[in-house]
C-alpha positions as CSV (number, residue, x, y, z in Angstrom):
1,X,94.6,102.7,103.1
2,X,98.4,103.5,103.9
3,X,98.8,99.5,104.6
4,X,97.3,99.2,101.0
5,X,99.7,102.4,99.4
6,X,103.3,100.6,100.9
7,X,101.3,97.3,99.9
8,X,102.1,99.1,96.8
9,X,105.4,100.7,97.1
10,X,106.4,97.2,98.1
11,X,105.7,95.5,94.7
12,X,106.7,98.1,92.7
13,X,110.0,99.0,94.1
14,X,110.5,95.1,95.1
15,X,111.1,95.9,99.1
16,X,111.6,93.4,102.0
17,X,110.0,95.2,104.2
18,X,107.4,98.3,105.2
19,X,108.3,101.9,104.0
20,X,108.0,104.1,107.0
21,X,106.0,106.8,106.5
22,X,108.5,109.0,106.5
23,X,110.6,107.4,103.2
24,X,110.4,108.7,99.8
25,X,112.3,109.1,97.4
26,X,115.2,110.7,99.0
27,X,115.5,107.6,101.6
28,X,114.6,105.1,99.3
29,X,117.5,103.8,97.2
30,X,115.3,102.1,94.3
31,X,112.9,105.2,93.8
32,X,114.2,106.8,91.6
33,X,112.4,109.1,88.7
34,X,111.3,106.1,86.7
35,X,109.6,103.9,89.8
36,X,108.4,107.7,90.8
37,X,106.1,107.6,87.8
38,X,105.4,104.3,88.1
39,X,104.3,105.2,91.7
40,X,102.1,107.9,90.9
41,X,100.4,106.4,88.3
42,X,99.6,103.1,90.6
43,X,98.2,105.1,93.3
44,X,96.6,107.7,91.1
45,X,94.7,104.0,89.4
46,X,94.5,101.9,92.7
47,X,92.6,105.0,94.9
48,X,90.7,107.2,91.4
49,X,92.7,110.2,92.4
50,X,95.0,112.4,89.8
51,X,97.9,114.2,91.8
52,X,98.5,117.4,91.6
53,X,101.3,117.8,88.5
54,X,104.7,118.8,91.1
55,X,103.9,115.4,92.9
56,X,105.7,113.7,89.8
57,X,109.0,116.5,90.6
58,X,108.6,116.3,93.6
59,X,112.1,115.3,95.2
60,X,111.3,115.0,98.8
61,X,108.0,113.6,98.0
62,X,106.6,111.1,101.6
63,X,105.0,108.0,102.2
64,X,102.8,109.9,104.7
65,X,102.5,113.0,102.2
66,X,101.5,110.5,99.2
67,X,98.3,109.0,101.7
68,X,97.4,112.7,103.1
69,X,96.8,113.7,99.1
70,X,94.7,110.8,98.1
71,X,93.0,111.3,101.5
72,X,93.0,114.8,102.6
73,X,93.0,114.8,106.6
């Protein structure tokens, strides 16, 4: 699943490398607020989940946190 999340992020952010689990809006320059909304929408659609509202406004949500919200441990 994390690999699919990374693929989606690479596509939406036009990255040439897989983002690390610790990457997020605070580490990837092109992950701005508009991109964040697109990412949240794409992940919700892909994995048929609904993120809590705080995810849309979080400044430091990471790839690992998104994965955990999709499939809790």
